[in-house]
N, C-alpha and C positions, 0 to 999 in steps of 0.2 A: 727567476731569481738567479743572480750570478755573483760569485765572490772572486774578485781579482786580486785579493791580498796575497803577497808572496808567502809561501810555506816556510816555516822554520825548519831548517835542515836538521836541527837536533831533535825535532819532535818524534815522539814514539810512533812506530809504524802504524799501530792500531788506532792512534788518535788521528793520524793523517787521513784515514779513510772517512772519518766523520766530516772532515773539512771538504771532502769531495762530493758529499751526498747530493748537492744541488746540481751536479753535472748530469743528472738523468734527463735534463732538457734535450730536445732535439736540436741539431745544428740548423741554422737558418740558411737554406739553400738559395742561391741567386735565382731571380726570375728570368729565365732565358727566353730570348726571342724564338718564335717558331721558325723552322727552316723556310727558306725562300726557294723559288724556282722548282717547286714540287712538280714532278711529272709522273704519269702512269701510262704504261703502254701495254695493251693486251696482246698476248701471244697464245699459241696453242697450249691449252691446259694451264695457263699461268698469266699473271699480271706482274710486270716489273715496275717497281716504284723507285724513283730516283729523286734526289734533292741536293741542295747546296749545304755543306756542313756549317755548323754554328759554333763559334768560339765559345769554349767553356762547357760544351756538351760532352758528357761521358758516353752518351748513346742516344738512341731515338726509338720511339714507340710508334708503330704503324697502326693507324686506325682505319676502319672500313665500315661503310654502311651500304645496304642494298637499296637499289632504286634511287629516286631523286630526293627522298625525304627521310629515309630510314636513319635511326640513331647510329652514331659512330661508336664502335666498340674495338678494343685492341684485337688485332689479328693474332689468333692463338695457333702457333705451330706445334702445340702439344708436346713441349719438351719437359713439362713438369717443373720448370724453374723460371728464370728470368726471360721475359719475352722481348725486352729491348735488345737492339743490335747496335754495334759500335759505329757503323758507317754505312753509307749508301753503296750500291743499290740493295733492294730487298725483293725477293721473288715470292709472290703469294700463290701457292698452289692449293690453298684450302677453299678456293672459289669454285663456283659452278659455271662451266663453259656456257656462253650465250647469255649470261645474266649481267646486266649493267650494275656497276659498283661505283661508289664514291670513296676516295682515299684522302687521308690527311696524315701528317707526320708531326709529332710533338718532340721537342728537345728534352733530354733527360739529364739533369745534373748529377743524379744518383738514383739508385733503383727504387727508393721509396718516394720519389718525387718526379713530376714531369710538368713541363710548361704548357702554355696554350697551344692548341693544335694549329697547324697551318691552314691556309685556304684549301678547300677540297678540290680534287680533280677527278674526272671520270675515266673509266676504262671498262672494256668488256673482254673477258677471256674467250679465246676462240675455240670452236669445236674442232677436234682433230680430223684430218683427212686421211687418205690412204698412204700418203708418203710423209715421212718424218721431215719436219722443217729443217732448214740448213742454217747453221751458225758458222761464221768465219772468224778464225783466230789468226792474227798476223804477228809474227815474231821478228823483231829487228835483230837479226843475228850478227850484224856488223857494227852495232852500237858499242860505245865504250863500256856501257853497263855500270852497275853499282855492286857493292858487296851484298851477297845473298845472306841474310840473317837466318839463323837456325834456332827458333825458339823452343824446339823440341829437345835440343841437345843438352842444355844445362841441367835438366832435372826430370825425374820420374817419381811417381808415388809408389808406395809399398805398404803391405801389411806391416804391423808393428814388427820391428826388427829382431825382437827376442825370438821370433819364430825361426830365425836362422839356426837356433840351437835346438829346435824341436825334432825329436826322433820319431814322433808319432806318424801313423800312416793315414792318408786320405785316399780312398779308392785304390789301395795297394801301393801308393807312392809316398815316399818319405818327405814330410813337409819341409824340413830345413834344407835338405839337399836340393830339392827342386826349386825352392825359393831362391837359393843361392845361384843355381844354374840360370834361372830366369833373369836375375839381376846381372849376371855375367854377360848374358846375351845382349842385354840393353847396352852395356858398356862396350863390348867387343864388336857387335854388329851394327849398332845404331849410333854409337858415339856419345851416349849419355854420360854425364860427369858426376852428378850428385843424386842422392835419394832422400826423399822426404817421407817420414812415417810418424805415426802417433806413438805415444805411451812409453817414452824412455824412462818416466818415473812411475810406471805401473808396478803393482805388487810383484810381478814376476821378475823384475830386475833387482829387487831387494836393495835399494840404494841407501836405506836407513837401517842401521843395526844398533839399537839402543840409543846411546848418546853420541854415536859416531856414524860416519858415512862409509858405505861399502860400494865401490864402483867396479868391483871385479867382474860382475856380469855385463855391465856396460862395456868394459874393456874387451871382453870376448866378442861382443856384438860388433864393435867398431873395428877391432882387429880383423875380423872376417870381412867386413865391408871394404876396408882399405886394401885388404889382400886381393879383392876383385879389381881394384883400381878406382873404386867409387868413394866419394866423400859423403858424410851425412849432412842433411839440413836438420839441425837439432831443434825439434819442436819441444818446447818446455812445457810438459804436461804428461799424463794427467796428474792428479793430486795424490801423493803418497798417503797411505792410510794413516800413518803416524802424524801427519800434518793437517788432515782434513777437518774442517769444522763440522761436517756431517758426512761420515763415511758411508752412510746408507744411500746417498744420492749417486747412482751409477748409470753407465750407458754401455751398450754392447753386451754380447754374450759373455765376454771375458771380464765384465764388471769394472770398467774404468771409472774411477771416482771423479766426479765433476764439480764438487763443491769448492768454494773458496778456502784458503788456508785458515786455520784457527789463529795463526800468528803470521803476519806478513814479514816480520823480522826473521822468523825461522825459514820461511820460503826464500827470502833474500839470501840467507846463509847457505841453504841447499844449492841454489842456482850458482852462487859464487864458488862454492866448493867443487861442484861439477866442472865448471869452466876452468878453474885453476888446475884441477886434476887432468883435464884434457890437454891443457898447455904443457903441464909437466910430463905427460906421457908421450905426446905426439910432437911437441915442439911448437913454439909460438908461431913460427913462419907457416907451419901447416894449418894451425887452427885459425889463423887470420884469413884463410881462404874459405872457412865455413860460415854458415849463416845460423843465427839463433832466433827462432820464431816463437813468439809468446802465445801459447795455448792453441786451441782449435775451435773455430766457429762459436765463439762465446755469444754471438748475437742470436743463437738458437738455444732455447731452454734445455733442449736435450743434451747439450754439451757444456752448459755452464749454469749452475743453479743460483748464482749470485746475480747482482744487478749490473747494469752497464757501468755505473760508477765504480763498483768493486773490480770489474775487469780493467778499467782504465788505471786504477790503482795497482792492480797486479802487473800491468804493463810497466808502470813507472818503476816499481820495485825490481822487476826482472831486468829491465834495461840498466838500472843502476848496478845491479849485481854483475851483469856481464861486463859492463864498462869498468867496474872496479878492478878487474883482472888486467885489462889493457884497453884504453879508450879507442883503439883502432878496431877492436872486435866488432862484428856486424850484428846488429839486432834490429828486429822489425816486427810488424803485425799489421792489422789486427787478425789476420788469418780467418777472415769472416766468411760466412755463407752468403751467396747471392750478392757479392760486392757491397755488403752493408758495413756500416760503422767506419768506413774509410775516412769520411769527412769528420766524424766524431773524434776519431783518434787523432787526426792531424790538428784539429782545432784545439784539443786538449793538450797535446804535446807542445804546440806552439805557445800556449799560454804559460805552461810550466817549465819549458825548456828541456823537456825530456827528449833524448836523441831518437831519431828514426833514420836508419840507414837504408831500409827498404820497406815498401808497402806490399803486403801479401793479402790475397783474397781468393775467392772461389766462385765458380758458376758452372752450370751444366746446361746442355741442350741448345746453346747459342754460342757464337764466337764471343770471346771475352770483351767486356766494355773497355772504353778508353779512360781509365782512372787517372791518366796524366792530368786531366783537367782538374781533378781534386787536388793533386799535388801542387799544381801551379797556383791554385786559389790560396793555398796556405803557405806558400813560400818554400816548398820542398821539391822544387823542380829537378834537383840533382839526385834525388833518391831513386833507387832501382825499383822496378815493378816486377813482382814475382806472383804469378798465379799458381799457387802451390797445390791446388786441386782444380781439375777441369775434366769434363767428359761429356758423353752423349746423353747421359741420363743420371739423375741423382738416385734412381730407384734400384735397390738390390734385386737380383734374380729377375732381371728384365731381359727377355729374349733379344732385344735390340743390341745388347752388348756383344752378342756373338755374330752380328750381321755384317754384311758388306756395307749397308747404309752407314753403320758406325765408323767403318774404315774411311769412307769417303768424307764423312763429317769431320773426321780428324784432319784430313787434308785442308778442308775449307777453313777450319779454325786456326790451323798453324799459318796458313797464308795470310789470314786476317791479322794475326798477332805479329807477323814479321816486321821488324823495324820499330815497333812501338812498345813491345813487352820484352823484358830481359829473359824470362823463362815462363813457359807454358807447360806445366807438369801434368801429364795425363795420369789419371787415377784409375788403375794401378798396374804394376808390371805383371802380376801373376794372379791366377784364380785361387791360389793358396791364400785365402783372405777370409777372416773369421768374425767380422763385426756382428753378423746375425747368425753365426754358426758356421761350421765347416761345410764345404760344398756337398750337396746331396747327390750329385751325379756329374758325369763328365762335362756335358754342356747344360748349364743351368742359368745362363744369363749373368754370369759373374763379371765383375768389374775388370778382371785381368786382361791384358793384351795377349797373354799366353794361358793355355789351359792347364789343369792338372794333367800331368803326363808330358807337359812341355811342348805342345803343338802351338803353332803360331796362328792367331786369329786374324781376320781381315784388318783389324786396327794395327796389329804388329806389321803386317805386310804394308800398310800405308806408311808406317814409320820407315820401313825399308826403302820404299819409293822416294820418300823425302830425302833419305840419307844419300841417294844416288844423284841428287842435284849437284851442280857444280858450284864453284865459289863466286862466280860473277852472274848477277841477275840481269836478264835482258828485258827490254820493254816489250809489252804485249798490248795489242789493240783488238777490239771486238766489233763485230757487225752481225746483224741478223737476230732471229728469234731466241731470246734468252741469253745472248752473248754478254758476258760479264756479270750475270746474275745467276742464271741456272747453270750455264757452262762457264768454267773458269780455267785459267792456265797459269802455270808458274814455269818460266823459262830460264835456262841457265847456260853458261859456257865454261868449259875447261880449256886447257891449252889445245887439245885436239878432239873435242867432243861438244856437241850441242845436245842438251837434254830438255825436253818439254813435257811437263806433267800436266795432263788434262783431266778434268773430271766433270761430272754432271750430277748435281745434287740440289734438292730443296731441303730447307730445315723442317718441313712438314713431316712429322714422324708417323702420321697416319698412312704415309706412302712408303714406309720403310721397306716393304716387300716389292716395291717397284710400281711403275705406272707407265704403260706403253705410250700414253699421250705425251709424255715428257721425253721420249727418245729424241735425240737430235743427231743429224748428220753434221759432223764438224769438219770443215775444210781448213786445214792448217797450212798457212802460207809461210814460207821461209825464204824470202827474197835475199839474195846475196850468199846463200849457202853453197858450198862446193858440190856441184851435181854428181861428182864421182864418188862422194861418200856414200856409205851404206847405212840403211835404216833398219833398226830393230824396235820391237814393241814388247812391253810387259804389261799385262792386263790384270786388273782386279774387278770382278763383276760377280753377280749372282751366278753360282755354279762354276766360277773360275777362281782358284785360290780361296775357296769359300768352305771353311770347315763345317759350318752348320748344315749346308746342303749336302755335303759329302757324307756326313755322319748320320743322316737320316736312316732309321732302321737298325742302328747299332744298339747294343744294350746300354744300360745306364753307365756301366764301367767297362769299356772295351778292353780286350786283352792286349798284351804287349804287341802281338802280331797284328792285331787290328789297328792299333795306334800307329805302328810303323807303316802299314799300308795307307792309312789315312794321311800321315805326314807326307808321303810321296805324292799322293793325289791332290794335295791342297797347297803345294809349294808354288811360289811365283815362278813362272817360266818366261824366259826371254826368247823371242823367235825373230828370225829375219823377216823383213817385210819389203814390199816394193813401193817406190815413190817415183815421181816424174822429174826429179831434180830441182823442183822449186816448191812443190806442194804435195800434200797427202790428205786423203779423206778417210775419216774413221767414223764408225757408228758408235755413239755413246748412249746406252740406255741410262735411265735414272733408277738406282744409283750405279755408277761405275767410274773407273779411272783407268787411264792408260799412260804409260811413260814411253815417249818417243825418244830414241837416241840415235844421233847421227855421228858416225865415226869414219875415219879412213878405212878402206876395205880390209887392210891387214888386221885391223883391230876388232872385226866383227865377232861378237860372242856367239856361242852355240846354245847357251842356256841363260 
C-alpha cells in the first residue's frame, strides 16, 4: 500500500508520522543482469575470480560449489558482516588446494538483495611448491598520472566526544587527555580533518535544562576539538531522556537512549536550537563546513527501538530543523549498518522532497560497496558519499583489531574507495572506547588505531604509509600468480619522489595470522625511472612494526618504561635498499606491506 498524497505543511508533527506508517514496505530493487565474462584462475593457495562490471550494481556476491554438481553457496571470508564486494577481482583463499571448484558471480543492487548468478566457471587452487610464486608489478613512472584521492583524510571515528572532558583513569592513563592526544595525532600526522562520534545528545552533555536548552558542555567539547584543528561531524543522537518516548530502551554500557521522541516537534526544536547555537558561537562560514548526520544505524534494533517509518520521519524532521537555520547547511543519512536503508531513504526523500546532501552508511570486513548506484537510481547523483564507520570487524574485543592483517586490510579498503567515496572513516582513533565498558587490558582487541598509552597499532602505521603517497597517482599493471587480487599496489609521484605502496592480503580472516602458501615474490618494474636515484623501504609485517607480537609476555598493563620500550621497538623504520636501476624484487608474506620510495641521492632518509 502506498500513499502519494502531499503532506500538509501545517500538520502537527505527531499526526504526520501516522501518514507515513505505510512506508514500512521494502523498496523494489531492480533486477540486475548477472556479470558477463566471468573468469576463474587457480594459483598457489588461491583462486582469483574476475568479471565485467554491471551498470547499477552496488557490489557482487561470489558463489562457489565443490566438484561438478555441488550446490553454489556464498564464499564466506569470515568478516562477520557483508560478504559482497564492490568490484572485481576477488581472491578466494578459503578453498582447499587440489580441489576442483565451480564459481559464479551475482550482481547486488543493495545488501538485502542480489540478482541471478552468472554462468559457472571452473578452477583448481594449486598446491604450494618449495619456491614462492612470482608476481610482477609494473609502474608507469613517466605517465602524466591523475590526482591521488585520499579517502582516509576527511574523517576518523571516535568514542563519544564528552570523554574529552573525562579525568578518570584507565590502566593508569587519563582518558580525556589521551583521547585528545590520539585525535591530535590523527590531525597532525595523518592529515585527518573531521571526527564523527556518537551521543552529542546523551545525558552527560545535559543539553536540556527544564524548559530551556543548555549547550555549555557541547561548547567545551567542540572548543577542544576545534583547538586540535578538527571539525565535528554532528551525529544527531541519541535521545535526551527528557524527550524520549521510552527512556528505558538503551544501548551501550553508558546507557544511550534509543527510543523515538515522545514529540517530534520538540525534537525539531532541539535540533534547530543546537544548530542555531553552533552558528552563533562559531560563525556560519565555519558551520557550513560541518556535516549533520541523522542518528546511528537505525536499521538495527539495538540502536533504534522504533520502526523504519518512524526513522524516516525523524530524518524529515531533523533535516527540516537543520535547514531552517540556513538551507546551505549539510544534512544526510541514513547512517545505517551494513549499507542498509540507503535506497529506502532516497526513495522516501524523493517522494516527499526532503533534502539529502550526503548519504552515509557503514560496513565491516570488506571494502565498502559502491552505493553511487543507489544515488543514481533515485536522482541524487550529486550527493556526497560518506562511510562514517568502517573497519576490519564489527566485533568488540576481537584480536584481529590489534593485528598486522587489520593494517593491510585498511590499505586494501582505502585503495578500493579512492575516487568513488568522499570519506572512508575508520572506526575509531583510540582504544579509549567504552561502548561495552572500559578496556580491560592494554591489548584487548579494541577498535582503536592507537592503544591506551598512545602506542600506534599496525592500522595506524598503515595510515602513515598512505599519508606518504604523493599527489599524482601513477598507472599500475600486474602479471603472475595473484597479481591485482592477492597482491596490489598504489603508486604515486611527487616533484622529486616516486612512492609505490605494495601489499599482500586476502579478505579471508581465518588466515589473519598468516599463511606461507600465500607468500609471493613481487618483482616491481619501474621503466623510465632515473637509475641514479636511491631506493628506501618501509615495511609492515608480522613481527615488524607489530605491537601485538612485540607485547607478548608483558603484563595486562605495562609500566611506562615498558610502554616506551615497546613504542621504540614497534615504530615504522625506513631503510636504504638496493635496486638495479629499473626493477626491484621484494618478498611479501600474507599479510604484509612495503612502501618503496625513490629519491635523488641527496634526499635519502636514514629512518
